[in-house]
N, C-alpha and C positions, 0 to 999 in steps of 0.2 A: 567554521572550518578548523579553527585551532583545537576545538574539542574533538573533532573527528580524528585529527592527527594524534592527539593524546590517546584516544581510544585504540588506535592502531598499535601503539606500544603496549597497551594492556591486554588486548584481545587477539592481536595478530592481524595481519593485512587481509587475509582471506575472509575472516569473520566480519571485520569492519567494512570491507568492500560490500559484502552481502547485505549487511545492515543498511548501508547507504543506499544500495539499490532498492531495498524494501521501503525505506523512507521516501525515496523518490517516487516509487510506484504508488504508494498509498497517500502521498502528500503530507507526510508527518515530519515537520522540521521545527516544532516548538522546542522550548528548553527541555532538556532531558529526554526527548523522544528517541534520539539515537541510542542513548544508554538503555532505555526501556526495551527497545527492539533487540539490542544485543543480549540483554538479560533473558528475554523471552526466547530468543533463538538458542541460547545455551541450555534452556530447560526443556525444550520441545524438539520433536523431530524436525528435520530439515525439509520443509515443504515450501513451495512457492506461494506468495500471497494470492488471495482470491481476487480476480479481476472480473467484475460484472460487465456483461455485454448487453446488447439490446434484448436478447432473448430472456434474460433473467432480471430485467429492470422492473421497477415499480410503476413505470409509465404505462397506462392502460392501452395506449395506441390511439389511432385515429379512426378506427372502423365505425365508431358510433356516429361520426360525422358523414359517413358515406351517402346517406340519404338526404342530407341537409340541402335545401333549396330545390329539391326535385319534386315537390308536391304540386 
C-alpha cells in the first residue's frame, strides 16, 4: 500500500485509483504490477479490463455427460 500511496503522488489520484481497480479486477498484486498497469494505461486508450464470463470460458460444459448412465 505504501507503493500505491507513492504512485498517487506521481500519477494522480484518479489514475492510481483506476489502476488499483484494474489490479483488483484481474488479480495482479505482484511486485511492480501496479506500476506496469499505470504505464500501460498511460499509453493506451481508457478501456475497461476484459472480464470473461461463462459464455466465453474455455470450459466445454457438461452436455457430453447428458446421456451418461441412461444406457
